[in-house]
Every structure is written in C-alpha cells, then in structure tokens.
KEKOL-127188 format. One record per residue (C-alpha): x, y, z; residue number from 1. Coordinates in Angstrom, 1 decimal. Layout:
BEGIN
X, Y, Z, NUM $
...
This chain:
BEGIN
12.7, 23.4, -9.3, 1 $
13.7, 20.5, -7.1, 2 $
16.1, 17.9, -8.6, 3 $
15.5, 14.5, -7.1, 4 $
18.4, 12.0, -7.2, 5 $
18.9, 8.3, -7.1, 6 $
20.6, 6.9, -4.0, 7 $
23.2, 4.2, -4.9, 8 $
26.0, 2.9, -2.8, 9 $
25.6, 5.8, -0.3, 10 $
25.7, 8.5, -3.0, 11 $
23.0, 10.8, -4.3, 12 $
23.4, 10.9, -8.0, 13 $
21.5, 11.4, -11.3, 14 $
20.8, 8.6, -13.7, 15 $
23.5, 7.4, -15.9, 16 $
21.7, 8.7, -19.0, 17 $
20.9, 12.1, -17.3, 18 $
17.3, 11.7, -18.5, 19 $
14.6, 13.1, -16.2, 20 $
10.8, 12.9, -15.8, 21 $
8.5, 15.7, -14.7, 22 $
6.9, 15.5, -11.2, 23 $
3.6, 17.4, -10.9, 24 $
1.9, 19.0, -8.0, 25 $
-1.6, 17.6, -8.8, 26 $
-3.5, 20.4, -7.0, 27 $
-2.2, 23.1, -9.3, 28 $
-1.0, 21.0, -12.3, 29 $
2.5, 22.4, -12.3, 30 $
5.9, 20.7, -12.6, 31 $
7.7, 21.3, -9.4, 32 $
10.5, 18.7, -9.5, 33 $
12.5, 16.5, -11.8, 34 $
13.1, 12.8, -11.1, 35 $
15.7, 10.5, -12.7, 36 $
14.4, 8.5, -15.6, 37 $
16.7, 5.6, -14.8, 38 $
17.4, 2.5, -16.9, 39 $
18.9, -0.9, -16.7, 40 $
22.4, 0.5, -16.2, 41 $
21.3, 2.3, -13.0, 42 $
19.7, -0.9, -11.8, 43 $
22.8, -2.9, -12.5, 44 $
24.8, -0.4, -10.5, 45 $
22.4, -0.5, -7.6, 46 $
22.3, -4.3, -7.5, 47 $
26.1, -4.5, -7.6, 48 $
26.2, -2.1, -4.6, 49 $
23.6, -4.2, -2.7, 50 $
25.5, -7.4, -3.5, 51 $
28.8, -5.9, -2.3, 52 $
27.2, -4.6, 0.9, 53 $
25.3, -7.9, 1.7, 54 $
28.1, -10.0, 3.4, 55 $
28.9, -7.2, 5.9, 56 $
25.3, -6.2, 6.6, 57 $
24.0, -9.7, 7.0, 58 $
26.8, -10.4, 9.5, 59 $
25.9, -7.4, 11.7, 60 $
24.2, -8.2, 14.9, 61 $
20.4, -7.7, 15.2, 62 $
21.2, -5.1, 17.9, 63 $
23.1, -3.1, 15.3, 64 $
20.3, -3.4, 12.7, 65 $
17.8, -2.4, 15.4, 66 $
19.8, 0.7, 16.2, 67 $
20.0, 1.9, 12.6, 68 $
16.3, 1.4, 12.1, 69 $
15.5, 3.3, 15.3, 70 $
17.7, 6.2, 14.2, 71 $
15.8, 6.4, 10.9, 72 $
12.5, 6.2, 12.8, 73 $
13.5, 9.1, 15.1, 74 $
14.7, 11.1, 12.1, 75 $
11.4, 10.7, 10.4, 76 $
9.6, 11.9, 13.5, 77 $
11.9, 14.9, 13.8, 78 $
11.0, 16.0, 10.3, 79 $
7.3, 15.2, 10.5, 80 $
6.1, 18.6, 9.2, 81 $
8.5, 18.7, 6.3, 82 $
7.8, 15.2, 5.2, 83 $
4.1, 15.6, 5.5, 84 $
4.1, 18.8, 3.4, 85 $
6.3, 17.1, 0.8, 86 $
3.8, 14.1, 0.7, 87 $
0.8, 16.4, 0.4, 88 $
2.4, 18.4, -2.5, 89 $
3.6, 15.3, -4.3, 90 $
0.4, 13.2, -3.9, 91 $
-2.4, 15.7, -3.6, 92 $
-3.6, 14.3, -0.3, 93 $
-4.8, 16.6, 2.5, 94 $
-1.9, 17.8, 4.6, 95 $
-3.6, 16.9, 7.8, 96 $
-3.9, 13.3, 6.6, 97 $
-0.2, 13.0, 5.7, 98 $
0.7, 14.6, 9.1, 99 $
-1.6, 12.4, 11.1, 100 $
-1.3, 9.1, 9.3, 101 $
1.2, 8.7, 6.5, 102 $
4.4, 10.0, 8.1, 103 $
3.7, 8.7, 11.6, 104 $
3.1, 5.3, 10.1, 105 $
6.4, 5.4, 8.2, 106 $
8.2, 6.1, 11.5, 107 $
6.2, 3.3, 13.2, 108 $
7.1, 0.8, 10.4, 109 $
10.8, 1.4, 11.1, 110 $
10.4, 1.2, 14.8, 111 $
8.2, -1.9, 14.7, 112 $
10.5, -4.0, 12.6, 113 $
13.5, -2.7, 14.6, 114 $
12.0, -4.3, 17.7, 115 $
10.4, -7.3, 15.9, 116 $
13.7, -8.6, 14.7, 117 $
14.8, -8.6, 18.4, 118 $
11.9, -11.0, 19.1, 119 $
12.1, -13.1, 16.0, 120 $
12.8, -16.7, 16.9, 121 $
13.3, -20.0, 15.1, 122 $
11.6, -23.3, 15.9, 123 $
13.0, -26.5, 17.4, 124 $
11.4, -30.0, 17.3, 125 $
12.5, -32.8, 19.6, 126 $
12.1, -36.4, 18.2, 127 $
11.3, -38.6, 21.2, 128 $
14.8, -38.8, 22.6, 129 $
16.3, -39.6, 19.2, 130 $
17.3, -36.3, 17.8, 131 $
16.5, -32.6, 17.7, 132 $
15.7, -30.5, 14.7, 133 $
16.2, -26.7, 14.8, 134 $
15.5, -24.1, 12.1, 135 $
17.9, -21.4, 11.1, 136 $
16.5, -18.4, 9.3, 137 $
19.0, -16.6, 7.2, 138 $
18.6, -13.4, 5.1, 139 $
18.2, -14.0, 1.4, 140 $
20.7, -11.4, -0.1, 141 $
19.8, -8.4, -2.3, 142 $
16.1, -8.0, -2.5, 143 $
13.8, -5.6, -4.5, 144 $
11.1, -3.5, -2.9, 145 $
8.6, -1.8, -5.4, 146 $
6.1, 0.6, -3.8, 147 $
3.1, 2.5, -5.2, 148 $
2.0, 6.2, -5.4, 149 $
-1.0, 6.2, -3.1, 150 $
0.8, 6.0, 0.3, 151 $
4.3, 6.8, -0.8, 152 $
6.5, 6.8, 2.3, 153 $
4.0, 4.7, 4.3, 154 $
4.3, 1.7, 1.9, 155 $
8.0, 2.4, 1.0, 156 $
9.0, 1.9, 4.6, 157 $
6.5, -1.0, 5.1, 158 $
8.7, -3.1, 2.7, 159 $
12.2, -1.7, 3.4, 160 $
12.0, -2.0, 7.2, 161 $
11.6, -5.8, 7.5, 162 $
14.0, -6.5, 4.6, 163 $
16.8, -4.5, 6.3, 164 $
15.9, -5.8, 9.8, 165 $
16.3, -9.4, 8.6, 166 $
19.8, -8.7, 7.2, 167 $
19.0, -8.2, 3.5, 168 $
20.3, -5.4, 1.4, 169 $
17.7, -3.6, -0.7, 170 $
17.2, -2.0, -4.1, 171 $
14.0, 0.0, -3.8, 172 $
11.9, 1.4, -6.7, 173 $
9.4, 4.0, -5.6, 174 $
6.7, 5.3, -7.9, 175 $
7.9, 7.9, -10.4, 176 $
4.6, 9.7, -9.9, 177 $
5.3, 10.4, -6.2, 178 $
9.0, 10.1, -5.6, 179 $
9.7, 13.0, -3.2, 180 $
9.5, 11.4, 0.2, 181 $
11.6, 8.4, -1.0, 182 $
14.3, 10.9, -2.0, 183 $
14.0, 12.6, 1.4, 184 $
14.2, 9.2, 3.1, 185 $
17.5, 8.5, 1.1, 186 $
18.9, 11.7, 2.6, 187 $
17.9, 10.6, 6.1, 188 $
19.7, 7.3, 5.6, 189 $
22.9, 9.2, 4.6, 190 $
22.5, 11.4, 7.7, 191 $
22.2, 8.5, 10.1, 192 $
25.2, 6.8, 8.6, 193 $
23.5, 3.7, 7.1, 194 $
26.4, 1.7, 5.5, 195 $
26.9, 2.3, 1.8, 196 $
25.0, -0.1, -0.5, 197 $
22.6, -1.4, 2.2, 198 $
19.7, 0.6, 0.8, 199 $
19.7, 1.8, -2.8, 200 $
16.8, 3.8, -4.3, 201 $
16.4, 3.9, -8.0, 202 $
13.8, 6.2, -9.6, 203 $
12.2, 5.9, -13.0, 204 $
9.5, 4.2, -15.1, 205 $
8.5, 0.7, -14.2, 206 $
9.2, -0.8, -17.6, 207 $
12.8, 0.5, -17.4, 208 $
13.5, -0.3, -13.7, 209 $
11.0, -2.5, -11.9, 210 $
10.9, -4.9, -14.8, 211 $
14.7, -5.2, -14.8, 212 $
14.7, -5.8, -11.1, 213 $
12.1, -8.6, -11.4, 214 $
14.2, -10.6, -13.8, 215 $
17.6, -9.8, -12.3, 216 $
19.5, -13.0, -11.4, 217 $
21.1, -11.4, -8.3, 218 $
17.8, -10.2, -6.8, 219 $
16.6, -13.0, -4.4, 220 $
13.1, -11.7, -3.6, 221 $
10.6, -9.1, -4.7, 222 $
8.1, -7.3, -2.5, 223 $
5.6, -5.4, -4.7, 224 $
2.5, -3.3, -4.0, 225 $
0.5, -2.0, -7.0, 226 $
-1.8, -3.0, -9.8, 227 $
-2.8, -6.5, -10.6, 228 $
-1.6, -6.1, -14.2, 229 $
1.9, -5.1, -13.1, 230 $
1.9, -7.8, -10.4, 231 $
1.2, -10.4, -13.0, 232 $
4.0, -9.1, -15.1, 233 $
6.4, -9.3, -12.2, 234 $
5.4, -12.9, -11.4, 235 $
6.0, -13.8, -15.0, 236 $
9.5, -12.3, -15.0, 237 $
10.4, -13.7, -11.6, 238 $
9.3, -17.2, -12.2, 239 $
12.1, -18.5, -14.4, 240 $
14.7, -17.8, -11.7, 241 $
12.5, -19.2, -8.9, 242 $
12.9, -16.2, -6.7, 243 $
10.4, -15.4, -3.9, 244 $
7.8, -12.8, -4.5, 245 $
5.1, -11.1, -2.4, 246 $
2.4, -9.3, -4.4, 247 $
-0.1, -7.0, -2.7, 248 $
-2.4, -5.8, -5.5, 249 $
-5.9, -4.5, -6.2, 250 $
-9.1, -4.5, -4.2, 251 $
-12.8, -4.1, -4.8, 252 $
-13.8, -4.4, -1.2, 253 $
-17.4, -5.0, 0.0, 254 $
-18.7, -3.0, 3.0, 255 $
-21.7, -5.0, 4.3, 256 $
-24.2, -3.2, 6.5, 257 $
-26.9, -5.0, 8.4, 258 $
-29.9, -3.3, 9.9, 259 $
-28.9, -4.1, 13.5, 260 $
-25.6, -2.2, 13.2, 261 $
-24.6, 0.7, 15.4, 262 $
-26.0, 3.1, 12.8, 263 $
-24.2, 6.4, 13.8, 264 $
-20.8, 4.8, 14.1, 265 $
-21.3, 2.9, 10.8, 266 $
-22.3, 6.1, 8.9, 267 $
-19.3, 8.0, 10.1, 268 $
-16.9, 5.2, 9.4, 269 $
-18.4, 4.3, 6.0, 270 $
-17.9, 7.9, 4.9, 271 $
-14.2, 7.6, 5.8, 272 $
-13.8, 4.1, 4.3, 273 $
-15.4, 5.3, 1.0, 274 $
-13.4, 8.5, 0.5, 275 $
-10.2, 8.6, 2.6, 276 $
-7.2, 9.7, 0.5, 277 $
-9.6, 10.4, -2.4, 278 $
-10.6, 6.7, -2.4, 279 $
-7.0, 5.9, -3.4, 280 $
-6.4, 3.2, -0.7, 281 $
-6.5, -0.4, -1.7, 282 $
-8.6, -1.1, 1.4, 283 $
-11.4, 1.4, 0.8, 284 $
-14.9, -0.1, 0.8, 285 $
-16.0, 0.8, -2.7, 286 $
-19.1, -1.5, -2.8, 287 $
-21.6, -0.8, -0.1, 288 $
-24.2, -3.5, 0.5, 289 $
-27.1, -2.3, 2.7, 290 $
-29.9, -4.4, 4.1, 291 $
-33.2, -3.4, 2.4, 292 $
-35.0, -2.3, 5.6, 293 $
-32.6, 0.6, 6.1, 294 $
-31.5, 1.1, 2.5, 295 $
-33.5, 4.3, 1.9, 296 $
-32.6, 5.9, 5.2, 297 $
-28.9, 5.1, 4.6, 298 $
-29.0, 6.5, 1.1, 299 $
-30.4, 9.8, 2.3, 300 $
-28.1, 10.1, 5.3, 301 $
-25.0, 9.0, 3.4, 302 $
-25.6, 11.4, 0.5, 303 $
-26.1, 14.2, 3.0, 304 $
-22.8, 13.4, 4.8, 305 $
-21.0, 13.1, 1.5, 306 $
-22.3, 16.6, 0.5, 307 $
-20.5, 18.0, 3.5, 308 $
-17.1, 16.9, 2.4, 309 $
-15.0, 19.9, 1.2, 310 $
-13.0, 19.4, -1.9, 311 $
-10.1, 21.7, -2.4, 312 $
-6.5, 22.8, -1.7, 313 $
-4.8, 19.9, 0.2, 314 $
-3.0, 22.4, 2.4, 315 $
-6.2, 23.8, 3.9, 316 $
-7.1, 22.2, 7.2, 317 $
-10.8, 21.8, 6.5, 318 $
-10.4, 20.1, 3.2, 319 $
-11.4, 16.4, 3.2, 320 $
-10.9, 15.5, -0.5, 321 $
-7.7, 16.6, -2.1, 322 $
-6.4, 16.2, -5.7, 323 $
-6.3, 13.1, -7.8, 324 $
-2.6, 12.0, -8.1, 325 $
-2.2, 12.3, -11.9, 326 $
-4.0, 13.2, -15.1, 327 $
-4.0, 9.6, -16.2, 328 $
-5.6, 8.5, -13.0, 329 $
-8.1, 11.4, -13.2, 330 $
-9.1, 10.3, -16.7, 331 $
-9.5, 6.7, -15.5, 332 $
-11.9, 7.6, -12.7, 333 $
-14.0, 9.8, -15.0, 334 $
-14.2, 6.9, -17.5, 335 $
-15.7, 4.7, -14.8, 336 $
-18.2, 7.3, -13.8, 337 $
-19.3, 7.5, -17.5, 338 $
-19.4, 3.7, -17.6, 339 $
-21.6, 3.5, -14.5, 340 $
-24.1, 5.8, -16.3, 341 $
-24.0, 3.6, -19.4, 342 $
-24.7, 0.5, -17.2, 343 $
-27.8, 2.2, -15.7, 344 $
-26.4, 3.7, -12.6, 345 $
-27.9, 6.8, -11.0, 346 $
-25.5, 9.5, -9.8, 347 $
-26.9, 10.5, -6.4, 348 $
-24.1, 13.0, -5.7, 349 $
-20.9, 14.0, -7.4, 350 $
-19.8, 12.4, -10.6, 351 $
-18.0, 15.4, -12.0, 352 $
-14.7, 17.2, -12.1, 353 $
-14.4, 20.1, -9.6, 354 $
-12.5, 23.4, -9.9, 355 $
-12.0, 24.7, -6.4, 356 $
-11.3, 28.4, -6.0, 357 $
-7.6, 29.0, -6.3, 358 $
-7.0, 25.5, -7.7, 359 $
-9.0, 25.7, -10.8, 360 $
-6.4, 23.8, -12.9, 361 $
-6.0, 20.9, -10.4, 362 $
-7.2, 17.3, -10.9, 363 $
-10.2, 17.2, -8.5, 364 $
-13.2, 15.0, -8.6, 365 $
-16.2, 15.4, -6.3, 366 $
-17.0, 12.4, -4.0, 367 $
-19.4, 10.3, -6.0, 368 $
-22.2, 7.9, -4.8, 369 $
-24.0, 5.7, -7.4, 370 $
-27.0, 3.4, -7.0, 371 $
-29.2, 1.4, -9.4, 372 $
-26.4, -0.9, -10.7, 373 $
-26.4, -4.7, -10.9, 374 $
-23.9, -6.2, -8.3, 375 $
-22.0, -7.9, -11.1, 376 $
-21.7, -5.1, -13.7, 377 $
-18.2, -3.8, -14.6, 378 $
-18.5, -0.8, -12.4, 379 $
-19.0, -3.2, -9.4, 380 $
-16.3, -5.6, -10.4, 381 $
-13.4, -3.5, -11.6, 382 $
-11.1, -1.4, -9.4, 383 $
-11.7, 2.3, -9.8, 384 $
-9.4, 3.5, -7.0, 385 $
-11.0, 6.9, -6.6, 386 $
-13.7, 8.8, -4.7, 387 $
-16.5, 6.7, -6.2, 388 $
-18.7, 4.2, -4.3, 389 $
-21.8, 2.2, -5.3, 390 $
-24.6, 1.2, -3.0, 391 $
-26.6, -2.0, -3.4, 392 $
-29.6, -3.3, -1.4, 393 $
-29.8, -6.9, -0.2, 394 $
-32.4, -9.1, 1.6, 395 $
-30.6, -12.0, 3.2, 396 $
-27.2, -12.9, 4.6, 397 $
-26.9, -15.7, 2.0, 398 $
-27.7, -13.2, -0.8, 399 $
-25.1, -10.6, 0.2, 400 $
-22.4, -13.2, 0.8, 401 $
-22.9, -14.5, -2.8, 402 $
-22.8, -11.0, -4.2, 403 $
-19.8, -9.9, -2.2, 404 $
-17.8, -13.0, -3.2, 405 $
-18.7, -12.8, -6.9, 406 $
-15.5, -10.9, -7.7, 407 $
-12.0, -11.5, -8.9, 408 $
-10.5, -9.5, -5.9, 409 $
-10.3, -10.6, -2.3, 410 $
-8.3, -8.1, -0.3, 411 $
-10.6, -6.7, 2.5, 412 $
-14.2, -6.6, 3.7, 413 $
-16.1, -4.7, 6.4, 414 $
-19.1, -6.1, 8.2, 415 $
-21.5, -4.0, 10.3, 416 $
-23.7, -6.0, 12.7, 417 $
-24.3, -6.3, 16.4, 418 $
-25.1, -10.0, 16.0, 419 $
-21.9, -11.8, 17.1, 420 $
-22.8, -15.1, 15.6, 421 $
-23.6, -13.5, 12.2, 422 $
-20.4, -11.5, 12.3, 423 $
-18.3, -14.6, 12.8, 424 $
-20.2, -16.6, 10.3, 425 $
-19.9, -14.0, 7.6, 426 $
-16.2, -13.4, 8.4, 427 $
-15.4, -17.0, 8.0, 428 $
-17.1, -17.2, 4.6, 429 $
-16.2, -13.9, 3.0, 430 $
-13.4, -14.3, 0.5, 431 $
-11.0, -11.7, 1.7, 432 $
-7.6, -11.7, 3.4, 433 $
-8.7, -9.0, 5.9, 434 $
-12.1, -8.7, 7.6, 435 $
-13.1, -5.8, 9.8, 436 $
-16.2, -6.1, 12.0, 437 $
-17.8, -2.8, 13.1, 438 $
-14.6, -0.9, 12.2, 439 $
-12.3, -0.1, 9.3, 440 $
-8.6, 0.3, 8.8, 441 $
-7.8, -0.6, 12.4, 442 $
-4.4, -2.1, 11.9, 443 $
-2.1, -4.0, 14.2, 444 $
1.3, -4.2, 12.7, 445 $
1.8, -7.7, 14.2, 446 $
-1.0, -9.2, 12.0, 447 $
-0.6, -10.7, 8.5, 448 $
-1.7, -8.4, 5.7, 449 $
-2.6, -9.4, 2.2, 450 $
-5.3, -10.8, -0.1, 451 $
-6.5, -13.7, -2.1, 452 $
-7.6, -14.2, -5.7, 453 $
-6.4, -11.3, -7.9, 454 $
-5.6, -9.2, -4.8, 455 $
-2.3, -10.9, -4.3, 456 $
0.1, -13.6, -3.3, 457 $
1.8, -13.9, 0.1, 458 $
1.4, -11.8, 3.3, 459 $
3.2, -8.8, 4.7, 460 $
3.2, -7.5, 8.3, 461 $
4.6, -8.9, 11.6, 462 $
6.6, -12.0, 11.6, 463 $
5.1, -12.9, 8.2, 464 $
7.3, -10.2, 6.6, 465 $
10.4, -11.4, 8.4, 466 $
9.7, -15.0, 7.3, 467 $
9.3, -13.8, 3.7, 468 $
12.7, -12.0, 3.8, 469 $
14.5, -15.0, 5.3, 470 $
15.2, -18.6, 4.1, 471 $
14.5, -21.4, 6.6, 472 $
17.1, -24.2, 6.9, 473 $
16.4, -27.3, 9.0, 474 $
19.3, -28.8, 10.9, 475 $
18.9, -32.3, 12.5, 476 $
21.2, -33.5, 15.2, 477 $
21.0, -37.1, 16.4, 478 $
21.6, -37.7, 20.0, 479 $
24.7, -39.6, 21.0, 480 $
24.2, -43.2, 21.9, 481 $
C-alpha cells in the first residue's frame, strides 16, 4: 500500500489530522494507495509557507526561475516510464496514452514557461514628446492552483509552471481521485532543490481544502480546472476579497461535419475526438452534427470504426478504451445513457458496462453512439464526460450554427469542410473559445486557451497565463523641460 504525502515547506508529511482517503485502481477496483484527507489546518500551514517563501522567490532572477523549471522538466522526462505507469494505474487511461501524451506534455509545460518568462516583456507608450508610460508586471504573491482528475499531471503542471515562472509561490490542490503523479512531482521538486515553500501540495477533498483556499485572505489568485458547479462556488467564495480567478470548466463541444470534408481524415479524427481518454477530456466533440447528404454513410462507417475499439486493461498496448476513473463517475455516465433512451435516443453501439477478461470488476463502459435525439434535449445539452457521443443530421449552415450555439457551454468546436470561406464564416460565428478546422486537439502552447459562457472565465496558455499571474503597474515619467 502506497502512502501519499502532502508537500509543505519542502517536507513530505501526512495531514495534521492523520486522516486518509482510499485511492482506487479503477481497472481492478482495488485500493492501492492512501492519500491525506487534509483540512483547513493543513491549508493554513501551506499558505503560511508560501507567504514566507514569496519575498525571496519573487526576488530571484528570471534566469534562476528558468533553471529550476528546466530541471523539473528534465526530471519528468527522465522518469517518463514510471510516471506514465503511475498515471495509468491511478486514472484508468491506457498506458500508451499516458506515455505518449500526458507525461511528455507535463515536461513540455515546465519547459515552455521556463523559456516564456525569458521572453515576457512589458509595454511602453510615448506621449508625443511629453512623457513616457511604461508598465511593470509584478508577481501577485501566494496563489492557488486547483487541478482535475482527467489529465492529472498534464493540467497540474499547466497551472503551476506559469505561476512559478512569474515569481509567485503556489499552494496546489490536485484531485483526491488521482493524486499519485502530483505526489511524485512533489518528490521531483525536493530532488532538484526547489526552495522550501515555493510549491506546496495539499491533498484532500475539495470542500475541506479547495474551498478554504478560495476564500483565504492571503491567496491572491486562483487558477481552477473542473466542473462548472465547483467553479461557480469558487467564484462566489473568491469575490468578496476581489482576488483574481481563472476558471476553465465544462464543455459540450460540437463537431460539425460538412459533406465536402476530407472524409477519411475526418472519420479517423472524429473517432479520436469522441473517445480519447474514455471521453474524459473537456475538449472532446460529444455532439456530432453531420450534413444530411452523408449522414447515413457516416453513421455506418462511424459505428464500424467504434466497434473496432478494444476496451480493457489499460496496461495492454492494443487497448483504446481504459477504465472510467471512479464509481461515482461510472454511475453518472450510465445515468445519461439511460436518460438518452428515455428521451427517444437509439443506441447504435455500446451503451453498457463491460467486463473485460481479467478485469471483470473494473469500471468499464463500451464506447457509445446514439442517434434520434433532439438537438436541444438534456442528453445533448448537459456534459456527460464519458465515452458517449450523439449524432445529429442537418441541412444548412444556418441550421447547424443555430443548433451548435444553443447551449450553455462554449469551450471548443471542430469544423470539417474544404470550403475556406465557409470555415472562416462558421469559425467567426460559433460560440466557443477554441475552434479547430479540419483537425482536433492540435495545440500550440503559445495560444490562449479557455471558453465562454458556462465553460469558464479567463484564458490560460502562453503570455495570457503570465499576464494572469502578474499585476500590471503603469508608471508615467514626464520629460524634463
């Protein structure tokens, strides 16, 4: 049994209460680790450590911060296999996915922001020979980074890296469902000699840790990724102290397919955008709109491709669909499959729990394709966050735009067409923070990332993240007469 520890002021330690939570391997439904069930006293200790470390860390040169982040990046790369295996066991995702995407991206996040801070520059504005204004950007102080369970180390580092690079100290709260790689990351920080208190990692349930962080008077900003419900609660708690917050929340993303698309490329990519990471990515295209002239062909071909996806032990190299992360989330997905049936949907494939040989007790759901639903039913408007997609026919560009935008979410969209004018026209009118044309999940770390409507507030990525984690100060100097 592995005993995970908090990381506070450079020390790996248990919670002050010594209470612990079970951590499950979802593929076999066995407790394989214990994680601290921290409370407000642990948060207070972590914030105090971050506050104490802030003057020294914020005064370090950007070269020093760059060097620390690069050391961490190299240490992640050096332990690629171990971290990937830990992520797969903890989350239920295929090992090959963790090894090819999650862990390399975590290293890239550290490396990117290590170099980005070296290029980050302030503005200057000259006033017609009268004066010059220049902008200083200063770190905020201790900040909170709250990350989710679906891409544990990937999104954990996505927040921590720019915060540290900008000169802030951090109290990080990873998901208690998938805490293992955050714990291993803490050990890496100890090994590379990151100064004590610069990064503090507190494990535990959100209501006992994340909620305390959100309201804490000494926390100057909150970067959160997770559900819309929790994001709304964080905003409510943060508002009275006027602290900054960036909330990246849910998505119910349209995948719009026109008849003139590159059909073969579209089909392969749509399979991936539907079911990658068991559909547990906020950017997955869970509503597939298909032009009527190719609807029947697409339906047949897509169902056939879906039937070829192997569900099973995440460690096996040929498995494409691993385990659902928890029993609670498994039950939620199955609820929505039943709801789809009640709303008149037809299950074309999947729609049931799976018991793979050797993993009969695991939380597995077969990839599911549903048609026959109204575009504005609950199944098509609420985030399921699992291996479940719906397909909906459309006639005209105007019709599909109206259907795609009739939603409370606005994170991402994908458009498949060879008509450049149509692609640009649709992209400008679709209500989403990210639009992919003839591709999916092609990410440039320099670009702003985030959504609109219930999908979030603020932007992450590139200089947007460094702007979020700094405070601008304008300084005006009048020229001498």
